[in-house]
C-alpha positions in Angstrom: 0.0 0.0 0.0 2.8 2.5 0.8 4.3 2.2 -2.7 1.3 4.0 -4.3 2.1 7.4 -2.9 4.6 8.3 -5.6 3.3 6.4 -8.6 1.7 9.3 -10.3 4.8 11.5 -10.1 7.2 11.9 -13.0 10.7 11.0 -11.9 13.9 9.5 -13.1 15.4 6.3 -11.7 19.0 6.5 -10.5 21.3 4.1 -9.0 24.2 5.1 -6.8 27.1 2.9 -5.8 28.3 2.7 -3.1 25.5 4.0 -1.0 26.7 7.2 0.8 26.7 7.3 4.5 24.0 9.7 5.7 25.1 11.8 8.7 23.0 14.2 10.6 19.2 14.4 10.8 16.4 15.6 8.7 15.2 19.2 9.1 12.5 19.8 11.7 11.8 23.4 10.5 8.4 23.5 8.7 9.5 26.5 6.6 12.2 24.3 4.9 9.7 22.4 2.8 6.4 20.5 2.7 5.4 17.2 4.3 4.4 14.2 2.2 1.4 12.4 3.8 -0.5 9.2 2.9 -4.2 9.6 2.6 -5.4 6.0 2.0 -6.2 3.4 4.7 -4.5 1.4 6.2 -1.7 4.0 6.4 -4.0 7.0 6.7 -2.1 10.1 7.7 1.4 8.8 8.1 4.3 11.0 7.0 7.4 10.3 4.9 10.5 10.6 7.0 14.1 9.4 7.3 14.7 6.6 9.8 18.1 5.0 10.1 19.0 6.3 6.7 15.9 4.9 4.9 12.6 6.5 3.9 9.7 5.2 6.1 6.2 6.3 7.0 5.6 7.4 10.6 3.9 10.0 12.8 3.6 13.6 11.9 5.9 14.6 14.9 8.8 12.9 13.1 7.9 14.1 9.6 10.5 15.1 7.1 10.2 18.3 5.0 10.6 18.0 1.2 11.1 20.4 -1.6 9.9 19.4 -5.0 9.8 20.6 -8.6 11.5 18.4 -11.2 12.9 16.4 -8.3 11.8 15.5 -4.8 14.3 16.1 -2.0 14.3 15.7 1.7 15.8 18.8 3.4 18.5 17.8 6.0 19.2 19.8 9.2 22.4 21.2 7.7 20.6 22.4 4.5 21.8 19.6 2.3 19.3 17.5 0.4 18.7 13.8 -0.1 16.9 13.0 -3.4 14.0 10.6 -3.5 14.6 7.9 -6.1 13.0 4.7 -7.2 15.2 1.6 -6.9 15.5 -1.0 -9.5 13.8 -4.3 -8.8 12.1 -7.1 -10.7 9.3 -7.3 -8.1 5.8 -5.8 -8.5 6.8 -3.0 -6.2 9.7 -0.6 -6.4 11.9 0.4 -3.4 12.0 4.1 -2.6 15.4 5.4 -1.5 17.0 8.7 -0.5 20.4 9.5 -2.1 22.7 12.4 -2.2 
């Protein structure tokens, strides 16, 4: 169910190797971007956020703030950005990942 929240967005798929180490936390400043929220049960009103270096859904109090245009990026506390990408997979679902 969580994989449907980005399926209507136009994006490019990228692969990075090796995966960079993510240091620091995501921004907690609401003016740094917008939240991404699910609106369909069973994950109604969960928010996209960075947990242990991976994008996950969770409570609003831990929500990440994103900027978007031609790309979607999570704003980090130090002002840097992690870009939301779709991983490659042969399964019916595609893994979402955040990369520098």
